[in-house]
PyMOL commands that place a pseudoatom at each C-alpha (Angstrom):
pseudoatom trace, name=CA, resn=UNK, resi=1, chain=A, elem=C, hetatm=0, pos=[4.191, 10.911, 18.804]
pseudoatom trace, name=CA, resn=UNK, resi=2, chain=A, elem=C, hetatm=0, pos=[5.947, 7.717, 17.745]
pseudoatom trace, name=CA, resn=UNK, resi=3, chain=A, elem=C, hetatm=0, pos=[6.767, 7.517, 14.083]
pseudoatom trace, name=CA, resn=UNK, resi=4, chain=A, elem=C, hetatm=0, pos=[4.112, 5.325, 12.445]
pseudoatom trace, name=CA, resn=UNK, resi=5, chain=A, elem=C, hetatm=0, pos=[5.650, 2.601, 10.301]
pseudoatom trace, name=CA, resn=UNK, resi=6, chain=A, elem=C, hetatm=0, pos=[3.625, 0.502, 7.893]
pseudoatom trace, name=CA, resn=UNK, resi=7, chain=A, elem=C, hetatm=0, pos=[5.349, -2.314, 6.005]
pseudoatom trace, name=CA, resn=UNK, resi=8, chain=A, elem=C, hetatm=0, pos=[3.792, -3.490, 2.750]
pseudoatom trace, name=CA, resn=UNK, resi=9, chain=A, elem=C, hetatm=0, pos=[4.401, -6.916, 1.231]
pseudoatom trace, name=CA, resn=UNK, resi=10, chain=A, elem=C, hetatm=0, pos=[4.914, -7.418, -2.487]
pseudoatom trace, name=CA, resn=UNK, resi=11, chain=A, elem=C, hetatm=0, pos=[1.831, -8.525, -4.398]
pseudoatom trace, name=CA, resn=UNK, resi=12, chain=A, elem=C, hetatm=0, pos=[1.440, -11.879, -6.129]
pseudoatom trace, name=CA, resn=UNK, resi=13, chain=A, elem=C, hetatm=0, pos=[2.515, -12.287, -9.735]
pseudoatom trace, name=CA, resn=UNK, resi=14, chain=A, elem=C, hetatm=0, pos=[0.393, -13.935, -12.394]
pseudoatom trace, name=CA, resn=UNK, resi=15, chain=A, elem=C, hetatm=0, pos=[2.276, -17.148, -13.280]
pseudoatom trace, name=CA, resn=UNK, resi=16, chain=A, elem=C, hetatm=0, pos=[1.275, -16.894, -16.947]
pseudoatom trace, name=CA, resn=UNK, resi=17, chain=A, elem=C, hetatm=0, pos=[2.774, -13.417, -17.233]
pseudoatom trace, name=CA, resn=UNK, resi=18, chain=A, elem=C, hetatm=0, pos=[5.866, -13.936, -15.115]
pseudoatom trace, name=CA, resn=UNK, resi=19, chain=A, elem=C, hetatm=0, pos=[7.671, -16.643, -17.103]
pseudoatom trace, name=CA, resn=UNK, resi=20, chain=A, elem=C, hetatm=0, pos=[9.373, -14.340, -19.585]
pseudoatom trace, name=CA, resn=UNK, resi=21, chain=A, elem=C, hetatm=0, pos=[10.336, -11.873, -16.868]
pseudoatom trace, name=CA, resn=UNK, resi=22, chain=A, elem=C, hetatm=0, pos=[11.849, -14.428, -14.515]
pseudoatom trace, name=CA, resn=UNK, resi=23, chain=A, elem=C, hetatm=0, pos=[9.598, -13.320, -11.668]
pseudoatom trace, name=CA, resn=UNK, resi=24, chain=A, elem=C, hetatm=0, pos=[7.791, -15.678, -9.368]
pseudoatom trace, name=CA, resn=UNK, resi=25, chain=A, elem=C, hetatm=0, pos=[4.835, -15.573, -6.989]
pseudoatom trace, name=CA, resn=UNK, resi=26, chain=A, elem=C, hetatm=0, pos=[6.634, -18.232, -4.947]
pseudoatom trace, name=CA, resn=UNK, resi=27, chain=A, elem=C, hetatm=0, pos=[9.533, -15.834, -4.320]
pseudoatom trace, name=CA, resn=UNK, resi=28, chain=A, elem=C, hetatm=0, pos=[7.129, -12.970, -3.601]
pseudoatom trace, name=CA, resn=UNK, resi=29, chain=A, elem=C, hetatm=0, pos=[5.281, -15.181, -1.088]
pseudoatom trace, name=CA, resn=UNK, resi=30, chain=A, elem=C, hetatm=0, pos=[8.547, -15.936, 0.731]
pseudoatom trace, name=CA, resn=UNK, resi=31, chain=A, elem=C, hetatm=0, pos=[9.441, -12.252, 0.738]
pseudoatom trace, name=CA, resn=UNK, resi=32, chain=A, elem=C, hetatm=0, pos=[5.948, -11.345, 1.967]
pseudoatom trace, name=CA, resn=UNK, resi=33, chain=A, elem=C, hetatm=0, pos=[6.260, -13.847, 4.819]
pseudoatom trace, name=CA, resn=UNK, resi=34, chain=A, elem=C, hetatm=0, pos=[9.512, -12.201, 5.892]
pseudoatom trace, name=CA, resn=UNK, resi=35, chain=A, elem=C, hetatm=0, pos=[7.997, -8.712, 5.715]
pseudoatom trace, name=CA, resn=UNK, resi=36, chain=A, elem=C, hetatm=0, pos=[5.134, -9.851, 7.966]
pseudoatom trace, name=CA, resn=UNK, resi=37, chain=A, elem=C, hetatm=0, pos=[7.575, -11.481, 10.403]
pseudoatom trace, name=CA, resn=UNK, resi=38, chain=A, elem=C, hetatm=0, pos=[9.610, -8.256, 10.620]
pseudoatom trace, name=CA, resn=UNK, resi=39, chain=A, elem=C, hetatm=0, pos=[6.429, -6.232, 11.179]
pseudoatom trace, name=CA, resn=UNK, resi=40, chain=A, elem=C, hetatm=0, pos=[5.353, -8.554, 13.973]
pseudoatom trace, name=CA, resn=UNK, resi=41, chain=A, elem=C, hetatm=0, pos=[8.740, -8.583, 15.703]
pseudoatom trace, name=CA, resn=UNK, resi=42, chain=A, elem=C, hetatm=0, pos=[9.027, -4.796, 15.317]
pseudoatom trace, name=CA, resn=UNK, resi=43, chain=A, elem=C, hetatm=0, pos=[5.448, -4.215, 16.480]
pseudoatom trace, name=CA, resn=UNK, resi=44, chain=A, elem=C, hetatm=0, pos=[4.636, -2.061, 13.474]
pseudoatom trace, name=CA, resn=UNK, resi=45, chain=A, elem=C, hetatm=0, pos=[1.755, -2.160, 11.031]
pseudoatom trace, name=CA, resn=UNK, resi=46, chain=A, elem=C, hetatm=0, pos=[1.711, -4.312, 7.923]
pseudoatom trace, name=CA, resn=UNK, resi=47, chain=A, elem=C, hetatm=0, pos=[-0.379, -4.709, 4.808]
pseudoatom trace, name=CA, resn=UNK, resi=48, chain=A, elem=C, hetatm=0, pos=[-0.294, -8.144, 3.203]
pseudoatom trace, name=CA, resn=UNK, resi=49, chain=A, elem=C, hetatm=0, pos=[-0.845, -7.267, -0.449]
pseudoatom trace, name=CA, resn=UNK, resi=50, chain=A, elem=C, hetatm=0, pos=[0.013, -10.807, -1.398]
pseudoatom trace, name=CA, resn=UNK, resi=51, chain=A, elem=C, hetatm=0, pos=[-3.232, -12.047, 0.176]
pseudoatom trace, name=CA, resn=UNK, resi=52, chain=A, elem=C, hetatm=0, pos=[-5.289, -8.929, -0.569]
pseudoatom trace, name=CA, resn=UNK, resi=53, chain=A, elem=C, hetatm=0, pos=[-4.616, -9.143, -4.318]
pseudoatom trace, name=CA, resn=UNK, resi=54, chain=A, elem=C, hetatm=0, pos=[-4.321, -12.917, -4.818]
pseudoatom trace, name=CA, resn=UNK, resi=55, chain=A, elem=C, hetatm=0, pos=[-6.845, -14.396, -7.233]
pseudoatom trace, name=CA, resn=UNK, resi=56, chain=A, elem=C, hetatm=0, pos=[-8.309, -11.136, -8.518]
pseudoatom trace, name=CA, resn=UNK, resi=57, chain=A, elem=C, hetatm=0, pos=[-7.197, -10.330, -12.077]
pseudoatom trace, name=CA, resn=UNK, resi=58, chain=A, elem=C, hetatm=0, pos=[-9.111, -7.055, -12.216]
pseudoatom trace, name=CA, resn=UNK, resi=59, chain=A, elem=C, hetatm=0, pos=[-6.197, -5.271, -10.494]
pseudoatom trace, name=CA, resn=UNK, resi=60, chain=A, elem=C, hetatm=0, pos=[-3.492, -5.955, -13.095]
pseudoatom trace, name=CA, resn=UNK, resi=61, chain=A, elem=C, hetatm=0, pos=[-2.443, -4.525, -16.438]
pseudoatom trace, name=CA, resn=UNK, resi=62, chain=A, elem=C, hetatm=0, pos=[-0.200, -7.474, -17.292]
pseudoatom trace, name=CA, resn=UNK, resi=63, chain=A, elem=C, hetatm=0, pos=[-0.011, -9.803, -14.299]
pseudoatom trace, name=CA, resn=UNK, resi=64, chain=A, elem=C, hetatm=0, pos=[2.888, -7.861, -12.790]
pseudoatom trace, name=CA, resn=UNK, resi=65, chain=A, elem=C, hetatm=0, pos=[1.937, -4.162, -12.800]
pseudoatom trace, name=CA, resn=UNK, resi=66, chain=A, elem=C, hetatm=0, pos=[-1.142, -2.766, -11.088]
pseudoatom trace, name=CA, resn=UNK, resi=67, chain=A, elem=C, hetatm=0, pos=[-3.759, -0.834, -13.020]
pseudoatom trace, name=CA, resn=UNK, resi=68, chain=A, elem=C, hetatm=0, pos=[-5.684, 2.164, -11.653]
pseudoatom trace, name=CA, resn=UNK, resi=69, chain=A, elem=C, hetatm=0, pos=[-8.130, -0.077, -9.778]
pseudoatom trace, name=CA, resn=UNK, resi=70, chain=A, elem=C, hetatm=0, pos=[-5.231, -2.057, -8.280]
pseudoatom trace, name=CA, resn=UNK, resi=71, chain=A, elem=C, hetatm=0, pos=[-3.506, 1.105, -7.106]
pseudoatom trace, name=CA, resn=UNK, resi=72, chain=A, elem=C, hetatm=0, pos=[-6.763, 2.330, -5.574]
pseudoatom trace, name=CA, resn=UNK, resi=73, chain=A, elem=C, hetatm=0, pos=[-7.131, -0.994, -3.741]
pseudoatom trace, name=CA, resn=UNK, resi=74, chain=A, elem=C, hetatm=0, pos=[-3.582, -0.727, -2.383]
pseudoatom trace, name=CA, resn=UNK, resi=75, chain=A, elem=C, hetatm=0, pos=[-4.264, 2.843, -1.236]
pseudoatom trace, name=CA, resn=UNK, resi=76, chain=A, elem=C, hetatm=0, pos=[-7.551, 1.901, 0.444]
pseudoatom trace, name=CA, resn=UNK, resi=77, chain=A, elem=C, hetatm=0, pos=[-6.057, -1.081, 2.269]
pseudoatom trace, name=CA, resn=UNK, resi=78, chain=A, elem=C, hetatm=0, pos=[-2.934, 0.843, 3.332]
pseudoatom trace, name=CA, resn=UNK, resi=79, chain=A, elem=C, hetatm=0, pos=[-4.866, 3.859, 4.617]
pseudoatom trace, name=CA, resn=UNK, resi=80, chain=A, elem=C, hetatm=0, pos=[-7.326, 1.623, 6.445]
pseudoatom trace, name=CA, resn=UNK, resi=81, chain=A, elem=C, hetatm=0, pos=[-4.498, -0.264, 8.182]
pseudoatom trace, name=CA, resn=UNK, resi=82, chain=A, elem=C, hetatm=0, pos=[-2.639, 2.968, 8.937]
pseudoatom trace, name=CA, resn=UNK, resi=83, chain=A, elem=C, hetatm=0, pos=[-5.652, 4.567, 10.629]
pseudoatom trace, name=CA, resn=UNK, resi=84, chain=A, elem=C, hetatm=0, pos=[-6.565, 1.346, 12.443]
pseudoatom trace, name=CA, resn=UNK, resi=85, chain=A, elem=C, hetatm=0, pos=[-3.051, 0.818, 13.763]
pseudoatom trace, name=CA, resn=UNK, resi=86, chain=A, elem=C, hetatm=0, pos=[-2.199, 4.489, 14.318]
pseudoatom trace, name=CA, resn=UNK, resi=87, chain=A, elem=C, hetatm=0, pos=[-5.457, 6.401, 14.921]
pseudoatom trace, name=CA, resn=UNK, resi=88, chain=A, elem=C, hetatm=0, pos=[-3.457, 9.472, 15.938]
pseudoatom trace, name=CA, resn=UNK, resi=89, chain=A, elem=C, hetatm=0, pos=[-2.459, 10.088, 12.309]
pseudoatom trace, name=CA, resn=UNK, resi=90, chain=A, elem=C, hetatm=0, pos=[-5.991, 10.383, 11.031]
pseudoatom trace, name=CA, resn=UNK, resi=91, chain=A, elem=C, hetatm=0, pos=[-6.035, 13.435, 8.773]
pseudoatom trace, name=CA, resn=UNK, resi=92, chain=A, elem=C, hetatm=0, pos=[-8.841, 15.174, 10.653]
pseudoatom trace, name=CA, resn=UNK, resi=93, chain=A, elem=C, hetatm=0, pos=[-6.754, 15.088, 13.836]
pseudoatom trace, name=CA, resn=UNK, resi=94, chain=A, elem=C, hetatm=0, pos=[-3.542, 16.496, 12.395]
pseudoatom trace, name=CA, resn=UNK, resi=95, chain=A, elem=C, hetatm=0, pos=[-3.409, 20.301, 12.358]
pseudoatom trace, name=CA, resn=UNK, resi=96, chain=A, elem=C, hetatm=0, pos=[-2.483, 21.821, 9.013]
pseudoatom trace, name=CA, resn=UNK, resi=97, chain=A, elem=C, hetatm=0, pos=[0.709, 23.845, 9.202]
pseudoatom trace, name=CA, resn=UNK, resi=98, chain=A, elem=C, hetatm=0, pos=[0.538, 25.366, 5.727]
pseudoatom trace, name=CA, resn=UNK, resi=99, chain=A, elem=C, hetatm=0, pos=[-2.336, 26.890, 3.770]
pseudoatom trace, name=CA, resn=UNK, resi=100, chain=A, elem=C, hetatm=0, pos=[-4.451, 24.361, 1.887]
pseudoatom trace, name=CA, resn=UNK, resi=101, chain=A, elem=C, hetatm=0, pos=[-4.225, 24.163, -1.889]
pseudoatom trace, name=CA, resn=UNK, resi=102, chain=A, elem=C, hetatm=0, pos=[-7.700, 25.696, -2.059]
pseudoatom trace, name=CA, resn=UNK, resi=103, chain=A, elem=C, hetatm=0, pos=[-6.615, 28.765, -0.093]
pseudoatom trace, name=CA, resn=UNK, resi=104, chain=A, elem=C, hetatm=0, pos=[-3.629, 29.219, -2.381]
pseudoatom trace, name=CA, resn=UNK, resi=105, chain=A, elem=C, hetatm=0, pos=[-5.726, 28.764, -5.527]
pseudoatom trace, name=CA, resn=UNK, resi=106, chain=A, elem=C, hetatm=0, pos=[-8.311, 31.294, -4.308]
pseudoatom trace, name=CA, resn=UNK, resi=107, chain=A, elem=C, hetatm=0, pos=[-5.626, 33.867, -3.512]
pseudoatom trace, name=CA, resn=UNK, resi=108, chain=A, elem=C, hetatm=0, pos=[-4.018, 33.923, -6.961]
pseudoatom trace, name=CA, resn=UNK, resi=109, chain=A, elem=C, hetatm=0, pos=[-5.364, 34.974, -10.318]
pseudoatom trace, name=CA, resn=UNK, resi=110, chain=A, elem=C, hetatm=0, pos=[-4.612, 32.545, -13.087]
for i in range(1, 110): cmd.bond("trace and resi %d" % i, "trace and resi %d" % (i + 1))
show_as sticks, trace
zoom trace
């Protein structure tokens, strides 16, 4: 099996929150464009968080850092792209080599 590679762009930054930190959505957009170009030329998967998260303030704690909902959105988008691009890695198709956490929990007395 080829090693699945999924590149993820940086998210946008709220311009009202970024001034004091010296961060910029413009720079993140340029970086994101380069990440997508590398993914295309390398024929690997990519998640464009810059577009996925642009314009939706519900995902941020402060305009720079993601909150729980933002992290869930990143996870959902990344897993969706991973399984779409590399269906062979779908969890149900990968045999488990070690006991599951449930088997271990059931076998020990706490």
